N, C-alpha and C positions, 0 to 999 in steps of 0.2 A: 504493500500500500504506500510505503514511502517512495518506492521506485516509480509508481504511477504518478505520485504528486511531483516528483522531480522531473519526470518526462514532460509533464504539462508546462513546466517552466523552461523547457529546452535544455535541461541538465541530464546527465547520465549517472547511473549508479553501478559501482563495482561491488560484488558480493563475495565475501569470504564464507564459503559453505563447506561443511564436512562431507556432503554428498551432492553429486550433480543433480539429483532429483529433489533437493530442498525447494520449497515453494517459491522463495524469492528469486531463484535462478531463472525462472521463466520470464521475468521482467527486467533482468539485469543486462546492462550493456556488455559486461564482462564478468566472468566467474573465476575466482581463485579457489581451488580446492585445498582445504587445509583447516587448521584449528586455531581459534584465538588464544589457545594455551601454548602455542609453539611460536617462538620469536621469529624464526625465519618466515613462517607463513604470514605473520602480521607485517613484517617488513615487505614481503611481496605485495600485500594489499596496499601498504602505504606508498609504494612506488607507482601505483596506478591511479591514485586519487588525490584530491586536494585536502580532504579532511576525513578523518575516521570517526564514525559514530556507531551506535550499538542498538540491537533490538533485544538484548538480554543482558543479565549481569554475570554470566559465567565467564569471567575474564581473569587474567593474571595481571595484577596491578604492577608487579615488578617489571614485566615486559612493557607495559604502557609508560612507566616512568622512563625507561630507556628511550622509547620513541620520542617522548616529549623533550628529553634532554638533547636529542638530535634535531630538534626544531620541527618535528612532525605535528601538525594540529590534531588534537584528540579532544572531541567534544561529545559528551560532558567530560570534564577533566578528571584526573586521577583522584583528587580529594573528594569530589562529588561521588564518584563511583565507590570510593571507600566507605562512604556513609550508606550508600544504597545496598551494597552487597553484604554488609555485616549488621545484623539487627542489634547486636549488643552495642556496637559503635554508634549506630543510628540513635539508639536511646540515649547514650551519653552526650552526643552532640546536641540533640534537641533539648534534653534536660538542662544542659549548661546554658542554653540560649533562652530558657524560661518558657519553652513551648509545653503546653499541657499534653501529657502522655499517660498511659496506664501505669499504675504502680507496678514496679518490676524489680528484678535483681539479675545481675549477670554472675553466674556461679561457675567457677572452674571445676573441671572434672579430671579425675585421675583414674579413669576406667582402665581396667586390665582384664585378663581372662576371667577374673572373679567378679567382674562387674564394677559399678561405680563405688568409689570409696565412701566410707561412713560419713566423712565430713561433708561431702556434697549432698548426700541424702539428708543429713541433719539440717543443712542450710535450706533445702527445699521445704522440709517439714516446718522449720521456723517461719519461713515466708507464708506458708499456708495457715499456720496458726495465727499469724497476724492479720491476714487478709481473708481467710476463710476458704474452705474447699467448696467447689472445685477450683483448680487453678489451671493455667495454660503453660505448657512447656513448648519452647520453640528452638529449633536448631538456629544458631546464629548465622550460618551460611548455607546457601543452596536450596532453601525452601521457597516454593511459589505455588500458586493455585491449590492451596490447602496442604501441600506436601511440606513435611518438616514442622507440622503444628499438631500438638497432642493435648486436648483437654483431659485432665486426669482428676479422679475423685478421691484418691487416698494415696498413702505413702507407698504401698506395695505396687500400685499401678505406676506411680512416678518412678520407682526404682527400675521397673522393667523398661520404661522409656529411656531413662538415663543410660542404661546399658547399651543402647543403640547409638549413642552420640559420641562425639570426639572430645575436643578440648574444653568446651564450655557450653552452657545452656542458658537461654533467656527464660526466666520464670516471671509470669505476669498474673495479675489479678484477672479473674473471669468477669468481664465487664457486662453489666446488664444494659442492653441497648434498646433504644427506641428505633434507631435506624442506622444504616451505614451510608456514608457520603463519600464523594470523591471530587477533587478539584484538579483540573489540568492547567498547568502554567507553561508558557513558552517564554524563554529568556535568552537574550543575546549576550555575547561576551562583554559588552559595555554595561550590562546590568539592566537595560531596558526590558521590560517584561509585560506580558498580557496574560489574563486568565479567562478561561471559558467559565460560564456559570457553574456553580456547584451542582452536582447531580445526585440523585438517590440511586443506590445500587442494592441488589438483592443477591446474597451469597448462599450457596448450598455446598457444604463440605469445603468451605474456603475458596470456592470457585465462583466467579461472578456469573450470574444467570441472566440478569436483565439490568438495564440502565434506563431511568426515567428522567426526562427533562421537561419542566423544571422539577418534577417530583412532587411528593405530597408533604414536604417538610416546610415549616413556617419560613417565610421569606427572610426574616431576621437571622435565623440560624444559617440559612444558605449564604447570606451576605457575610456573616462571621466566618464561615468555612472558607469562602473565597479569600478573605483577608489573611487567614492563617496560611492558605496555600501560597500566596504571594510572599509572605514572610519566610516560610520554610525554603522556598526557592532561593531567596536572598541569603539565608543562613548557610546553605550548603553550596552556594555559588554555582547554581545550576547553569548549564548552557545547553540549549535544546529544550525538549519537552520534559517536564517533571510531573509525575502523578503523585498526588498526596491523598491518601485514604484516611478517613476519619470515622470515629464512633460518636454518635449522639446518644448519650446515656439516659437512662430513666431518671437520674437525678439532675439532668440538665447540663452535664459537662459535654464539651466538645474536645475529643482527644485524638491526637494524631496516632494512627496505628502503623502505617507503612508509607514508604516512598518508593517510587520506581523512576529511575533516571532514563526514561525512554517513552516513546508513544505507548499507550496503555489501553487495555480493553475498555476501561470506563470512558475513554474518549473516542471510541469508534463512531459514536453517533454524530460526531462533528463532520463526517464526510458529506452526508446529505443535510445535516441539521444546522450547521453553523456557516457563517460567511466564509471562514477559512478553516480547513480541517486541521486536526492536530498534526497530520503527516506533512502537510505543506508548511505549516509554521515550524515544524522541527527542522525541515530542510532549510528554510529561511534562517532560522536561528543559528544553526551550526555553521552556516556560511556567512553569518553576520550581515544578513540582508534585512530590510525593513519587515516588521511583522504585520500579518494581516489581522483584520478585525475578527473578533471572536463571538459576536452577538448571534443568538439563535435566529434562524430564518423562519421559524414556525412557532405557533403557540405551544405545541406539545410534540415531543419526540420520544419514541420508545425503541430501544435496541435490545434484542434478545439473542443470546448465543446459541449456535447450532452445535449439538453434540451427537456423537455417534451412538446409534441405538444398539440394543443387545445382539443383533445379528451382524453388526459391523457393516451395514449397508453404506455405500457411497451416496451422499446426498445429491450428487450430480444426476443419479438415476431417478431422483424424485423432483428434479428441478421444475418440471412442468406444473406439479402440484403446488410448489411454493410460489411460483410466479403467477399462479392463478389468483392469489390473494392481492386485491387491489392496493396499489401503493407500496408493495413490498420491495425494498431495495436489498438484494441478496448478495452477500460477499462470501464466496467459498475460497478457502486458503490453499487448495491443491494438496491437502494432506490425505494420506491413506486412511480410509474409514476404519475405525475400530471402536468397540464399546467404550463410552465415557470420554472419548477424546474430543477436544474442542476443534471443530472443523470449519467454523465460519460464524457469521452473524447476519442478522436481518434487521433493518431499520425501517420504521414507518413514521411519517410526520404528518401532522394535520392540526385541526382546530379543537378536537375533543380528546381529552386525556384517555377516557375509557375506550374510545374507538381505536386510537392508534395503538394502544397496548394490546387490545384484543386482536387486531390484525397482525401485529408483530409476532405474537404467540402463535396465531393460527398458521402463519408461514413457517415458523420454526418447527412446529409439530408436524406439518406436512412434509418437511424435509427430513423427518425421522428422529427428531429430538425427543427423548423420553420425557414424560411429564415429571417434573422435579418434585421432590419432597420439600415441604416447608416453604413453598411459594404458592400463595393463593392465586390460582389462575382466573382470568376474567370469566364471567358467567357464560356458560355454553361450551367451554373448552375442557371441562372435566375437573 
């Protein structure tokens, strides 16, 4: 999607991909086969482009530091990526800046063949005694889309999770939420930034299932969330698009949960729904070009993710059924269909909240997406 946005501006994209059938290869002007964890591969990429940017956080910061030292533009920068890829570091940076975040502790582990040490287990127990069970354990690195996150209800369960982890674990309070929100910010190297309106998201198993614009959250909370997003982008010195995910709690707090230093699922609605998409503004930002307007172009927008069904069907085979839904803008990512895999998204825009949400879900279900647990579907869809 970033490649499509670049092409519309007369720009070309070089992709570093581990496999030639990776989805982005289909729209790339050139493909370098390799890994972002191999310095030679990153240098081969750098030799073919003006700036390096990212669509995930699985990077080696030491390699990037060498590239930057050699004058190669890398956006977002190493310090920003350092915050984004390590949840423990993220918490420390945001807490030091006075940003409201969940109660937490970063606990070092000395796990061996016998499992986590008594000291680590005791520290987790002490945190739970202070904040109450259940708690949430998170891997500090490598987790996304619900992976690396474990709600636990007692110490025995916590011990089992700790035995799976490496050097440290992030321990957090279980936040009672009214809703989850997300703010997308685009920021240039000069610090000039713009934010799209905050949106309401629905998560199942830690994976985003739908995004509603403007959502059903009070406008004051949405405005506050946007201000927090812009502040976080400044704190981490973001360049490009930054996603800031927040909890709105039952006791009225607005807490930052995660950041992602890249275009993000919660901003896919901007392709059809905003004056400038997150992908175009990401391209503009990393090249230090003027940023586009972020205002919505419609009263309401609903974006629903497409997931693989239990039979692993390819949604392309169901495309006619999805396109039969009026106003459905379907984006399929070219990924192999398998159960539970995120394969695309569908966006519908219009003047009535219930109508656009109903049509977005109708198209996603028609494309084989299973009905999710814990998301109340529009009337008539089950």
